[in-house]
C-alpha beads as a LAMMPS data file, in Angstrom:
LAMMPS data file: protein, C-alpha beads

457 atoms
456 bonds

1 atom types
1 bond types

-500.0 500.0 xlo xhi
-500.0 500.0 ylo yhi
-500.0 500.0 zlo zhi

Masses

1 110.0

Atoms # bond

1 1 1 -358.349 115.679 -305.309
2 1 1 -359.139 113.191 -302.433
3 1 1 -359.166 114.324 -299.035
4 1 1 -359.807 112.637 -295.471
5 1 1 -363.057 113.705 -294.421
6 1 1 -361.875 113.628 -291.108
7 1 1 -360.521 116.949 -291.725
8 1 1 -363.510 118.634 -293.656
9 1 1 -365.416 120.623 -291.464
10 1 1 -368.505 120.773 -293.550
11 1 1 -371.367 118.677 -294.804
12 1 1 -373.621 119.337 -298.214
13 1 1 -376.754 118.214 -299.843
14 1 1 -378.165 119.207 -302.948
15 1 1 -381.439 118.754 -304.457
16 1 1 -384.018 119.573 -307.070
17 1 1 -387.506 119.783 -307.813
18 1 1 -388.961 120.327 -311.453
19 1 1 -391.490 123.279 -311.347
20 1 1 -392.918 123.680 -315.022
21 1 1 -395.989 125.378 -315.156
22 1 1 -399.408 124.217 -316.688
23 1 1 -400.093 125.872 -320.045
24 1 1 -402.541 128.220 -318.589
25 1 1 -399.940 130.231 -316.209
26 1 1 -399.388 133.354 -318.251
27 1 1 -395.405 133.957 -318.744
28 1 1 -393.634 137.015 -317.145
29 1 1 -392.505 140.220 -319.184
30 1 1 -391.900 141.188 -322.257
31 1 1 -394.922 143.826 -322.706
32 1 1 -398.389 144.746 -321.135
33 1 1 -401.851 142.428 -321.570
34 1 1 -400.256 139.889 -323.754
35 1 1 -401.469 137.130 -321.854
36 1 1 -398.472 135.227 -323.347
37 1 1 -399.484 131.544 -321.586
38 1 1 -397.152 128.752 -322.724
39 1 1 -397.804 126.734 -325.673
40 1 1 -394.662 124.333 -325.465
41 1 1 -391.915 123.348 -323.003
42 1 1 -388.441 124.090 -324.709
43 1 1 -386.978 123.106 -321.149
44 1 1 -387.838 122.495 -317.550
45 1 1 -387.921 124.811 -314.813
46 1 1 -386.466 123.984 -311.560
47 1 1 -386.311 124.514 -308.120
48 1 1 -383.031 123.783 -306.842
49 1 1 -381.942 123.740 -303.343
50 1 1 -377.894 123.641 -301.823
51 1 1 -377.612 122.890 -298.216
52 1 1 -374.146 123.526 -296.327
53 1 1 -373.402 122.889 -292.791
54 1 1 -370.138 123.736 -290.557
55 1 1 -368.714 121.419 -288.064
56 1 1 -370.850 122.839 -285.435
57 1 1 -374.121 122.190 -287.161
58 1 1 -375.319 125.446 -288.758
59 1 1 -376.684 125.304 -291.749
60 1 1 -377.227 127.411 -294.530
61 1 1 -379.621 126.908 -297.738
62 1 1 -379.445 128.525 -301.136
63 1 1 -382.358 127.945 -303.332
64 1 1 -382.159 128.801 -307.211
65 1 1 -385.603 128.729 -308.602
66 1 1 -386.301 129.778 -312.401
67 1 1 -389.035 132.202 -312.146
68 1 1 -388.935 135.753 -312.978
69 1 1 -389.327 137.438 -309.394
70 1 1 -390.612 136.615 -305.973
71 1 1 -392.110 138.419 -303.374
72 1 1 -391.127 138.593 -299.738
73 1 1 -394.755 136.788 -298.874
74 1 1 -393.270 134.016 -301.264
75 1 1 -390.133 133.994 -299.717
76 1 1 -391.441 133.747 -296.109
77 1 1 -393.627 130.846 -297.047
78 1 1 -390.730 128.556 -298.000
79 1 1 -388.096 130.055 -295.216
80 1 1 -390.389 129.032 -292.686
81 1 1 -391.601 126.293 -293.650
82 1 1 -388.362 124.603 -294.806
83 1 1 -387.123 125.607 -291.460
84 1 1 -389.919 123.662 -289.849
85 1 1 -388.751 120.712 -291.608
86 1 1 -385.038 121.045 -291.192
87 1 1 -384.211 123.647 -288.285
88 1 1 -382.170 125.875 -290.868
89 1 1 -383.446 129.618 -289.215
90 1 1 -385.374 131.512 -291.515
91 1 1 -383.033 134.162 -292.230
92 1 1 -380.310 131.313 -293.472
93 1 1 -382.386 130.696 -296.314
94 1 1 -382.079 132.396 -299.489
95 1 1 -384.022 132.410 -302.375
96 1 1 -382.955 133.185 -305.908
97 1 1 -384.560 133.591 -309.201
98 1 1 -383.025 133.437 -312.440
99 1 1 -385.177 136.424 -313.946
100 1 1 -386.202 134.317 -317.227
101 1 1 -388.645 135.927 -319.101
102 1 1 -389.685 132.522 -320.228
103 1 1 -391.169 131.697 -316.677
104 1 1 -394.224 133.046 -314.521
105 1 1 -393.469 135.687 -311.718
106 1 1 -393.909 135.105 -307.919
107 1 1 -393.506 138.998 -307.699
108 1 1 -396.666 141.563 -308.721
109 1 1 -395.958 143.350 -312.202
110 1 1 -398.414 145.070 -313.308
111 1 1 -399.835 144.280 -316.554
112 1 1 -396.876 141.855 -317.098
113 1 1 -397.592 138.795 -315.833
114 1 1 -400.583 137.549 -313.628
115 1 1 -399.819 136.087 -310.742
116 1 1 -401.238 132.068 -310.501
117 1 1 -401.943 131.497 -306.567
118 1 1 -402.154 127.619 -307.154
119 1 1 -399.204 127.159 -309.470
120 1 1 -397.055 129.364 -306.855
121 1 1 -398.468 127.374 -303.762
122 1 1 -397.172 124.484 -305.516
123 1 1 -393.744 126.140 -306.688
124 1 1 -393.263 126.744 -302.708
125 1 1 -394.328 123.191 -301.770
126 1 1 -391.702 121.893 -304.501
127 1 1 -388.960 124.740 -303.419
128 1 1 -389.508 123.249 -299.623
129 1 1 -389.205 119.630 -300.658
130 1 1 -385.948 120.682 -302.611
131 1 1 -384.169 122.268 -299.289
132 1 1 -385.694 119.342 -296.761
133 1 1 -384.246 116.661 -299.174
134 1 1 -380.968 118.943 -299.743
135 1 1 -380.775 118.632 -295.615
136 1 1 -381.772 115.259 -295.156
137 1 1 -378.958 114.267 -298.207
138 1 1 -376.049 115.890 -295.978
139 1 1 -372.831 114.324 -296.155
140 1 1 -369.138 115.045 -295.492
141 1 1 -367.965 117.276 -298.763
142 1 1 -365.209 119.461 -299.324
143 1 1 -365.724 122.972 -300.653
144 1 1 -363.921 125.291 -303.146
145 1 1 -364.089 128.610 -304.916
146 1 1 -362.900 129.774 -308.155
147 1 1 -363.336 132.854 -310.290
148 1 1 -362.629 133.961 -313.888
149 1 1 -363.177 137.346 -315.633
150 1 1 -365.362 137.015 -318.468
151 1 1 -364.974 139.264 -321.527
152 1 1 -367.130 139.782 -324.747
153 1 1 -370.821 138.344 -323.814
154 1 1 -372.365 141.061 -322.162
155 1 1 -372.955 144.873 -322.836
156 1 1 -374.513 147.737 -320.566
157 1 1 -377.788 148.358 -322.101
158 1 1 -378.325 151.852 -320.613
159 1 1 -375.259 153.568 -321.567
160 1 1 -372.576 153.114 -324.639
161 1 1 -369.628 151.438 -323.340
162 1 1 -371.061 151.142 -319.765
163 1 1 -369.718 148.950 -317.250
164 1 1 -370.658 145.577 -316.683
165 1 1 -369.713 142.896 -313.534
166 1 1 -367.483 140.196 -315.391
167 1 1 -367.215 137.975 -312.848
168 1 1 -367.958 134.442 -313.030
169 1 1 -368.270 132.848 -309.406
170 1 1 -367.974 129.440 -308.803
171 1 1 -368.526 127.410 -305.824
172 1 1 -367.489 123.793 -306.111
173 1 1 -368.563 120.987 -303.606
174 1 1 -367.176 117.352 -303.614
175 1 1 -367.328 114.599 -301.618
176 1 1 -364.184 113.723 -299.626
177 1 1 -362.864 111.259 -302.573
178 1 1 -362.972 113.738 -304.929
179 1 1 -366.439 113.108 -306.503
180 1 1 -368.407 116.326 -308.039
181 1 1 -371.457 116.781 -305.770
182 1 1 -372.625 120.283 -306.671
183 1 1 -371.569 123.431 -308.128
184 1 1 -373.278 126.721 -307.782
185 1 1 -372.213 129.377 -310.506
186 1 1 -372.796 133.156 -310.112
187 1 1 -372.761 135.336 -313.136
188 1 1 -374.585 138.989 -314.714
189 1 1 -376.867 138.868 -317.166
190 1 1 -380.504 139.113 -318.039
191 1 1 -381.689 135.987 -320.196
192 1 1 -382.141 137.018 -323.287
193 1 1 -380.553 134.751 -326.000
194 1 1 -383.947 132.570 -326.840
195 1 1 -386.965 134.190 -325.617
196 1 1 -387.499 135.892 -329.114
197 1 1 -387.368 132.808 -330.571
198 1 1 -390.392 131.558 -329.251
199 1 1 -392.225 134.039 -326.789
200 1 1 -394.465 131.062 -325.932
201 1 1 -392.233 128.241 -325.069
202 1 1 -391.144 127.492 -321.136
203 1 1 -387.706 127.979 -321.031
204 1 1 -384.720 128.843 -318.535
205 1 1 -382.932 130.216 -321.626
206 1 1 -378.931 130.305 -321.330
207 1 1 -378.679 129.413 -317.953
208 1 1 -380.267 125.841 -318.403
209 1 1 -378.024 125.301 -321.559
210 1 1 -375.074 126.054 -318.961
211 1 1 -376.422 123.731 -316.355
212 1 1 -377.144 120.551 -318.641
213 1 1 -373.897 121.044 -320.023
214 1 1 -371.777 120.902 -316.782
215 1 1 -374.205 118.117 -315.522
216 1 1 -373.479 116.045 -318.460
217 1 1 -369.735 116.977 -318.360
218 1 1 -369.142 116.262 -313.874
219 1 1 -371.213 113.074 -313.594
220 1 1 -373.116 113.480 -310.206
221 1 1 -372.768 116.447 -309.920
222 1 1 -375.971 119.109 -309.335
223 1 1 -375.977 122.612 -310.828
224 1 1 -377.416 125.957 -309.566
225 1 1 -376.862 129.140 -311.337
226 1 1 -377.542 132.241 -309.263
227 1 1 -378.578 135.522 -310.941
228 1 1 -376.189 138.110 -310.253
229 1 1 -376.221 142.172 -311.313
230 1 1 -377.596 142.690 -313.929
231 1 1 -380.173 145.401 -314.228
232 1 1 -378.560 147.658 -317.185
233 1 1 -376.736 144.743 -318.825
234 1 1 -377.886 142.409 -321.215
235 1 1 -376.075 139.527 -323.758
236 1 1 -374.122 141.358 -326.545
237 1 1 -376.698 141.918 -329.506
238 1 1 -375.307 139.022 -332.054
239 1 1 -375.969 136.318 -329.414
240 1 1 -379.857 137.281 -329.013
241 1 1 -382.432 135.170 -330.824
242 1 1 -379.443 134.429 -333.653
243 1 1 -377.772 131.509 -335.089
244 1 1 -375.450 132.204 -331.995
245 1 1 -377.807 131.285 -329.624
246 1 1 -375.901 129.117 -328.116
247 1 1 -372.657 130.314 -327.672
248 1 1 -372.862 131.887 -324.351
249 1 1 -373.698 129.314 -322.733
250 1 1 -370.705 127.355 -324.157
251 1 1 -368.580 130.184 -323.206
252 1 1 -369.348 129.959 -319.810
253 1 1 -369.371 126.455 -319.605
254 1 1 -365.936 126.621 -320.340
255 1 1 -365.113 128.901 -317.891
256 1 1 -366.682 127.425 -315.200
257 1 1 -364.957 124.192 -315.985
258 1 1 -361.660 126.130 -315.950
259 1 1 -362.905 127.965 -312.730
260 1 1 -364.120 124.629 -311.244
261 1 1 -360.350 122.785 -312.213
262 1 1 -358.171 125.930 -310.528
263 1 1 -360.820 126.131 -307.468
264 1 1 -359.058 127.059 -304.277
265 1 1 -359.810 125.292 -301.098
266 1 1 -362.067 127.510 -298.836
267 1 1 -360.299 128.709 -295.606
268 1 1 -361.762 128.753 -292.191
269 1 1 -365.148 126.340 -290.842
270 1 1 -368.114 128.877 -290.310
271 1 1 -371.697 129.079 -291.539
272 1 1 -373.076 132.569 -290.835
273 1 1 -376.111 134.214 -292.075
274 1 1 -377.419 137.651 -291.367
275 1 1 -380.789 139.503 -292.514
276 1 1 -381.324 143.361 -291.916
277 1 1 -383.793 145.943 -293.321
278 1 1 -382.730 148.964 -295.507
279 1 1 -384.833 152.049 -295.480
280 1 1 -384.285 153.553 -299.144
281 1 1 -385.220 156.620 -299.774
282 1 1 -388.052 157.523 -302.589
283 1 1 -389.700 160.309 -303.400
284 1 1 -393.258 161.154 -303.868
285 1 1 -394.730 161.515 -307.807
286 1 1 -395.715 165.021 -308.688
287 1 1 -399.430 165.314 -310.002
288 1 1 -398.486 166.279 -313.232
289 1 1 -396.651 163.019 -313.478
290 1 1 -399.518 161.275 -313.198
291 1 1 -402.053 163.364 -314.991
292 1 1 -400.342 164.164 -317.832
293 1 1 -399.618 160.516 -319.552
294 1 1 -403.187 160.077 -317.654
295 1 1 -404.931 162.391 -320.161
296 1 1 -402.567 161.123 -322.933
297 1 1 -403.525 157.540 -322.548
298 1 1 -407.626 158.549 -322.264
299 1 1 -407.308 160.591 -325.343
300 1 1 -405.632 157.890 -327.635
301 1 1 -407.671 155.128 -326.484
302 1 1 -410.681 157.202 -327.275
303 1 1 -409.523 158.475 -330.089
304 1 1 -407.430 155.523 -331.717
305 1 1 -404.603 157.998 -332.681
306 1 1 -401.364 156.714 -332.418
307 1 1 -399.835 159.565 -334.045
308 1 1 -396.157 160.328 -332.651
309 1 1 -397.131 157.687 -329.741
310 1 1 -393.052 157.424 -329.115
311 1 1 -392.814 160.863 -327.794
312 1 1 -395.052 160.825 -325.099
313 1 1 -394.812 158.536 -322.140
314 1 1 -394.376 155.590 -324.183
315 1 1 -390.951 156.733 -324.641
316 1 1 -390.098 154.862 -321.399
317 1 1 -392.887 152.254 -321.504
318 1 1 -390.274 149.334 -322.103
319 1 1 -386.790 149.171 -322.684
320 1 1 -386.685 149.343 -326.287
321 1 1 -389.930 150.801 -327.215
322 1 1 -389.848 151.326 -330.657
323 1 1 -389.979 147.147 -330.923
324 1 1 -392.924 146.961 -328.643
325 1 1 -395.338 146.276 -331.410
326 1 1 -393.367 143.320 -332.422
327 1 1 -395.004 141.923 -329.608
328 1 1 -398.461 142.481 -330.848
329 1 1 -398.410 141.031 -334.146
330 1 1 -396.917 144.001 -335.427
331 1 1 -399.399 146.313 -334.549
332 1 1 -398.646 149.876 -333.006
333 1 1 -402.568 149.965 -332.506
334 1 1 -402.368 147.061 -330.492
335 1 1 -399.070 148.173 -328.467
336 1 1 -400.477 151.517 -328.215
337 1 1 -403.791 150.535 -326.805
338 1 1 -401.970 148.013 -324.044
339 1 1 -399.908 151.062 -322.762
340 1 1 -402.545 153.525 -322.463
341 1 1 -404.547 150.796 -320.756
342 1 1 -401.323 150.013 -318.088
343 1 1 -401.213 153.906 -317.845
344 1 1 -404.707 154.439 -316.587
345 1 1 -404.879 151.457 -314.312
346 1 1 -401.815 153.047 -312.922
347 1 1 -402.778 156.295 -311.970
348 1 1 -405.891 154.714 -310.746
349 1 1 -403.956 152.917 -308.028
350 1 1 -401.694 155.559 -307.146
351 1 1 -403.762 158.352 -306.800
352 1 1 -405.781 156.570 -303.920
353 1 1 -402.597 156.595 -301.634
354 1 1 -400.129 159.542 -303.177
355 1 1 -400.756 161.537 -300.017
356 1 1 -400.368 158.973 -297.565
357 1 1 -397.732 156.566 -298.413
358 1 1 -394.161 157.143 -296.769
359 1 1 -391.441 158.703 -298.838
360 1 1 -389.182 155.648 -298.122
361 1 1 -389.110 151.593 -299.010
362 1 1 -388.121 149.123 -296.311
363 1 1 -386.166 146.162 -298.122
364 1 1 -384.669 143.126 -297.028
365 1 1 -380.724 142.488 -297.889
366 1 1 -379.016 139.171 -296.875
367 1 1 -375.383 138.150 -295.826
368 1 1 -374.261 134.443 -295.894
369 1 1 -370.619 133.401 -295.092
370 1 1 -369.175 130.114 -295.683
371 1 1 -365.708 130.390 -294.244
372 1 1 -363.952 132.921 -296.978
373 1 1 -366.523 132.613 -299.834
374 1 1 -369.675 135.532 -299.222
375 1 1 -372.724 136.004 -300.752
376 1 1 -374.908 139.253 -300.787
377 1 1 -378.533 138.764 -301.752
378 1 1 -381.251 141.690 -302.268
379 1 1 -384.079 141.922 -304.036
380 1 1 -383.515 144.691 -306.318
381 1 1 -382.578 144.830 -310.101
382 1 1 -379.221 146.446 -309.169
383 1 1 -377.284 148.842 -311.945
384 1 1 -373.267 147.512 -312.179
385 1 1 -372.173 150.704 -310.726
386 1 1 -374.161 149.890 -307.500
387 1 1 -372.382 146.380 -307.625
388 1 1 -369.370 147.094 -308.439
389 1 1 -369.197 149.654 -305.712
390 1 1 -369.893 146.917 -303.066
391 1 1 -367.197 144.550 -304.638
392 1 1 -364.242 147.709 -304.269
393 1 1 -365.524 148.495 -300.566
394 1 1 -365.654 144.558 -299.795
395 1 1 -362.209 143.412 -298.704
396 1 1 -362.844 139.628 -299.870
397 1 1 -361.754 139.074 -303.644
398 1 1 -364.718 135.941 -303.309
399 1 1 -367.983 137.319 -303.196
400 1 1 -370.830 136.258 -305.164
401 1 1 -373.692 138.655 -305.898
402 1 1 -377.124 137.604 -306.033
403 1 1 -379.583 139.953 -307.383
404 1 1 -383.584 139.131 -307.487
405 1 1 -383.453 137.397 -304.199
406 1 1 -385.602 137.217 -300.913
407 1 1 -388.132 139.639 -302.829
408 1 1 -388.857 141.887 -305.484
409 1 1 -388.653 145.666 -305.318
410 1 1 -387.881 145.897 -309.455
411 1 1 -385.157 148.034 -310.671
412 1 1 -382.624 150.004 -308.276
413 1 1 -381.340 152.495 -310.957
414 1 1 -377.952 154.352 -309.718
415 1 1 -378.000 158.310 -309.511
416 1 1 -377.022 158.888 -313.401
417 1 1 -380.511 156.577 -314.325
418 1 1 -382.454 157.889 -311.764
419 1 1 -381.665 161.555 -312.615
420 1 1 -382.312 160.417 -316.578
421 1 1 -386.026 159.247 -315.665
422 1 1 -385.329 156.398 -317.838
423 1 1 -386.907 153.019 -318.214
424 1 1 -385.712 151.697 -315.068
425 1 1 -386.106 154.476 -313.065
426 1 1 -389.526 155.602 -314.128
427 1 1 -391.346 153.239 -315.320
428 1 1 -390.424 150.306 -313.106
429 1 1 -391.775 151.958 -310.580
430 1 1 -394.604 151.750 -312.299
431 1 1 -395.555 148.370 -312.511
432 1 1 -394.043 147.184 -309.353
433 1 1 -396.443 150.002 -307.685
434 1 1 -393.613 151.992 -305.767
435 1 1 -392.679 155.019 -306.067
436 1 1 -389.419 155.884 -307.875
437 1 1 -386.371 155.678 -306.179
438 1 1 -383.961 158.730 -305.608
439 1 1 -380.346 159.583 -306.872
440 1 1 -379.471 158.381 -303.304
441 1 1 -380.841 155.107 -303.016
442 1 1 -378.568 153.225 -304.580
443 1 1 -375.871 154.194 -302.105
444 1 1 -378.219 153.627 -299.479
445 1 1 -378.437 149.938 -300.538
446 1 1 -374.626 149.762 -300.857
447 1 1 -374.053 150.684 -297.099
448 1 1 -376.749 148.072 -296.162
449 1 1 -375.341 145.168 -298.047
450 1 1 -371.842 146.400 -296.677
451 1 1 -373.010 146.627 -293.059
452 1 1 -374.519 142.778 -293.529
453 1 1 -371.200 141.425 -295.000
454 1 1 -369.348 142.800 -291.887
455 1 1 -372.135 141.503 -289.106
456 1 1 -370.618 138.157 -290.677
457 1 1 -367.168 138.610 -289.610

Bonds

1 1 1 2
2 1 2 3
3 1 3 4
4 1 4 5
5 1 5 6
6 1 6 7
7 1 7 8
8 1 8 9
9 1 9 10
10 1 10 11
11 1 11 12
12 1 12 13
13 1 13 14
14 1 14 15
15 1 15 16
16 1 16 17
17 1 17 18
18 1 18 19
19 1 19 20
20 1 20 21
21 1 21 22
22 1 22 23
23 1 23 24
24 1 24 25
25 1 25 26
26 1 26 27
27 1 27 28
28 1 28 29
29 1 29 30
30 1 30 31
31 1 31 32
32 1 32 33
33 1 33 34
34 1 34 35
35 1 35 36
36 1 36 37
37 1 37 38
38 1 38 39
39 1 39 40
40 1 40 41
41 1 41 42
42 1 42 43
43 1 43 44
44 1 44 45
45 1 45 46
46 1 46 47
47 1 47 48
48 1 48 49
49 1 49 50
50 1 50 51
51 1 51 52
52 1 52 53
53 1 53 54
54 1 54 55
55 1 55 56
56 1 56 57
57 1 57 58
58 1 58 59
59 1 59 60
60 1 60 61
61 1 61 62
62 1 62 63
63 1 63 64
64 1 64 65
65 1 65 66
66 1 66 67
67 1 67 68
68 1 68 69
69 1 69 70
70 1 70 71
71 1 71 72
72 1 72 73
73 1 73 74
74 1 74 75
75 1 75 76
76 1 76 77
77 1 77 78
78 1 78 79
79 1 79 80
80 1 80 81
81 1 81 82
82 1 82 83
83 1 83 84
84 1 84 85
85 1 85 86
86 1 86 87
87 1 87 88
88 1 88 89
89 1 89 90
90 1 90 91
91 1 91 92
92 1 92 93
93 1 93 94
94 1 94 95
95 1 95 96
96 1 96 97
97 1 97 98
98 1 98 99
99 1 99 100
100 1 100 101
101 1 101 102
102 1 102 103
103 1 103 104
104 1 104 105
105 1 105 106
106 1 106 107
107 1 107 108
108 1 108 109
109 1 109 110
110 1 110 111
111 1 111 112
112 1 112 113
113 1 113 114
114 1 114 115
115 1 115 116
116 1 116 117
117 1 117 118
118 1 118 119
119 1 119 120
120 1 120 121
121 1 121 122
122 1 122 123
123 1 123 124
124 1 124 125
125 1 125 126
126 1 126 127
127 1 127 128
128 1 128 129
129 1 129 130
130 1 130 131
131 1 131 132
132 1 132 133
133 1 133 134
134 1 134 135
135 1 135 136
136 1 136 137
137 1 137 138
138 1 138 139
139 1 139 140
140 1 140 141
141 1 141 142
142 1 142 143
143 1 143 144
144 1 144 145
145 1 145 146
146 1 146 147
147 1 147 148
148 1 148 149
149 1 149 150
150 1 150 151
151 1 151 152
152 1 152 153
153 1 153 154
154 1 154 155
155 1 155 156
156 1 156 157
157 1 157 158
158 1 158 159
159 1 159 160
160 1 160 161
161 1 161 162
162 1 162 163
163 1 163 164
164 1 164 165
165 1 165 166
166 1 166 167
167 1 167 168
168 1 168 169
169 1 169 170
170 1 170 171
171 1 171 172
172 1 172 173
173 1 173 174
174 1 174 175
175 1 175 176
176 1 176 177
177 1 177 178
178 1 178 179
179 1 179 180
180 1 180 181
181 1 181 182
182 1 182 183
183 1 183 184
184 1 184 185
185 1 185 186
186 1 186 187
187 1 187 188
188 1 188 189
189 1 189 190
190 1 190 191
191 1 191 192
192 1 192 193
193 1 193 194
194 1 194 195
195 1 195 196
196 1 196 197
197 1 197 198
198 1 198 199
199 1 199 200
200 1 200 201
201 1 201 202
202 1 202 203
203 1 203 204
204 1 204 205
205 1 205 206
206 1 206 207
207 1 207 208
208 1 208 209
209 1 209 210
210 1 210 211
211 1 211 212
212 1 212 213
213 1 213 214
214 1 214 215
215 1 215 216
216 1 216 217
217 1 217 218
218 1 218 219
219 1 219 220
220 1 220 221
221 1 221 222
222 1 222 223
223 1 223 224
224 1 224 225
225 1 225 226
226 1 226 227
227 1 227 228
228 1 228 229
229 1 229 230
230 1 230 231
231 1 231 232
232 1 232 233
233 1 233 234
234 1 234 235
235 1 235 236
236 1 236 237
237 1 237 238
238 1 238 239
239 1 239 240
240 1 240 241
241 1 241 242
242 1 242 243
243 1 243 244
244 1 244 245
245 1 245 246
246 1 246 247
247 1 247 248
248 1 248 249
249 1 249 250
250 1 250 251
251 1 251 252
252 1 252 253
253 1 253 254
254 1 254 255
255 1 255 256
256 1 256 257
257 1 257 258
258 1 258 259
259 1 259 260
260 1 260 261
261 1 261 262
262 1 262 263
263 1 263 264
264 1 264 265
265 1 265 266
266 1 266 267
267 1 267 268
268 1 268 269
269 1 269 270
270 1 270 271
271 1 271 272
272 1 272 273
273 1 273 274
274 1 274 275
275 1 275 276
276 1 276 277
277 1 277 278
278 1 278 279
279 1 279 280
280 1 280 281
281 1 281 282
282 1 282 283
283 1 283 284
284 1 284 285
285 1 285 286
286 1 286 287
287 1 287 288
288 1 288 289
289 1 289 290
290 1 290 291
291 1 291 292
292 1 292 293
293 1 293 294
294 1 294 295
295 1 295 296
296 1 296 297
297 1 297 298
298 1 298 299
299 1 299 300
300 1 300 301
301 1 301 302
302 1 302 303
303 1 303 304
304 1 304 305
305 1 305 306
306 1 306 307
307 1 307 308
308 1 308 309
309 1 309 310
310 1 310 311
311 1 311 312
312 1 312 313
313 1 313 314
314 1 314 315
315 1 315 316
316 1 316 317
317 1 317 318
318 1 318 319
319 1 319 320
320 1 320 321
321 1 321 322
322 1 322 323
323 1 323 324
324 1 324 325
325 1 325 326
326 1 326 327
327 1 327 328
328 1 328 329
329 1 329 330
330 1 330 331
331 1 331 332
332 1 332 333
333 1 333 334
334 1 334 335
335 1 335 336
336 1 336 337
337 1 337 338
338 1 338 339
339 1 339 340
340 1 340 341
341 1 341 342
342 1 342 343
343 1 343 344
344 1 344 345
345 1 345 346
346 1 346 347
347 1 347 348
348 1 348 349
349 1 349 350
350 1 350 351
351 1 351 352
352 1 352 353
353 1 353 354
354 1 354 355
355 1 355 356
356 1 356 357
357 1 357 358
358 1 358 359
359 1 359 360
360 1 360 361
361 1 361 362
362 1 362 363
363 1 363 364
364 1 364 365
365 1 365 366
366 1 366 367
367 1 367 368
368 1 368 369
369 1 369 370
370 1 370 371
371 1 371 372
372 1 372 373
373 1 373 374
374 1 374 375
375 1 375 376
376 1 376 377
377 1 377 378
378 1 378 379
379 1 379 380
380 1 380 381
381 1 381 382
382 1 382 383
383 1 383 384
384 1 384 385
385 1 385 386
386 1 386 387
387 1 387 388
388 1 388 389
389 1 389 390
390 1 390 391
391 1 391 392
392 1 392 393
393 1 393 394
394 1 394 395
395 1 395 396
396 1 396 397
397 1 397 398
398 1 398 399
399 1 399 400
400 1 400 401
401 1 401 402
402 1 402 403
403 1 403 404
404 1 404 405
405 1 405 406
406 1 406 407
407 1 407 408
408 1 408 409
409 1 409 410
410 1 410 411
411 1 411 412
412 1 412 413
413 1 413 414
414 1 414 415
415 1 415 416
416 1 416 417
417 1 417 418
418 1 418 419
419 1 419 420
420 1 420 421
421 1 421 422
422 1 422 423
423 1 423 424
424 1 424 425
425 1 425 426
426 1 426 427
427 1 427 428
428 1 428 429
429 1 429 430
430 1 430 431
431 1 431 432
432 1 432 433
433 1 433 434
434 1 434 435
435 1 435 436
436 1 436 437
437 1 437 438
438 1 438 439
439 1 439 440
440 1 440 441
441 1 441 442
442 1 442 443
443 1 443 444
444 1 444 445
445 1 445 446
446 1 446 447
447 1 447 448
448 1 448 449
449 1 449 450
450 1 450 451
451 1 451 452
452 1 452 453
453 1 453 454
454 1 454 455
455 1 455 456
456 1 456 457
């Protein structure tokens, strides 16, 4: 759709850098002390940056990075270095992680992926280069927003028939003569299509397939996948590590093209970004919650006894604990030994400041406005009920929900999950080194994100 660039208020630029790790860098998640270094590269990881500028020269940058987590210091390094090169304010730069389990982590996960400082220093440099080049490539652009409701791909993995966010968000960026320049896609699911097919392969999983399809279909376009609200969401089982593993990417490709084709012009002409601090309530671990699993772990390590191992602390050690031995070549003994090692190391750590650590956790939320399209970014693995509550209370329909952004605080369970003391509520704070969130924490996050969004208006 050709458009006279004299009337478009926007400029945009996009750029990408490859961040595939060397073989000695550990991949993150899927178990404890696996030393899961890569043996091959299924597809390259990337840092892809999109810069948008309004008619007054105000800019924002969104960089999509194929890593599992990123902590605040990692984000801070990217923001301040990119800001010094471009003038984009640090608070107007968003770093979103795809949460691939076939990628390294830039956030702490006890026992489930060692941070490699040398590799992450390179990733920071490449992300800054991508943002800087995208800023240098700014050109007049036309922005459109599209969406689709995608049924039949995902399930709530924590409760039967539980909710999922089916909204696929699409930001279409064209040149004034209608040539595709960039497309950003926001969806909500763990990346579970391919990771067990080769646990030692570097991969973007299904978002990589989606991006490749879009870039092949739309010559000249650079695509970004922005991970959303999926703390309790997986692909449906029939798509995970089966002959149907490529179907989700194909379906999302078709829905994205449909939304891209029918996308509406974005109204307004203003870029605005806001960051604020949210203080989330947590609770102190009770001494019995530390000593009881520690004693069990010490006993099992000393005796090698694996009897009824799923009835003790290991019942929430991972999301599906009965499958954990598969990550250790089918050995229950090795799986139990790894879980026990984790529990001992965690208890040693938490006891050191159990009584002095405050019972709250401060973290950043970010809101970005592009005309009448909004982005809400936060550092958690948010549960669907929380994300849908934000959508319900925000009056504008085009809202991209970005989890795993600008930091890492692990799972943010909703009230139901916090009271159940499930994997997300009870184990996640152990591997992230935090106190557990409370039944009120998710509501506080909702209020904080809505307040940040309102500040952009």
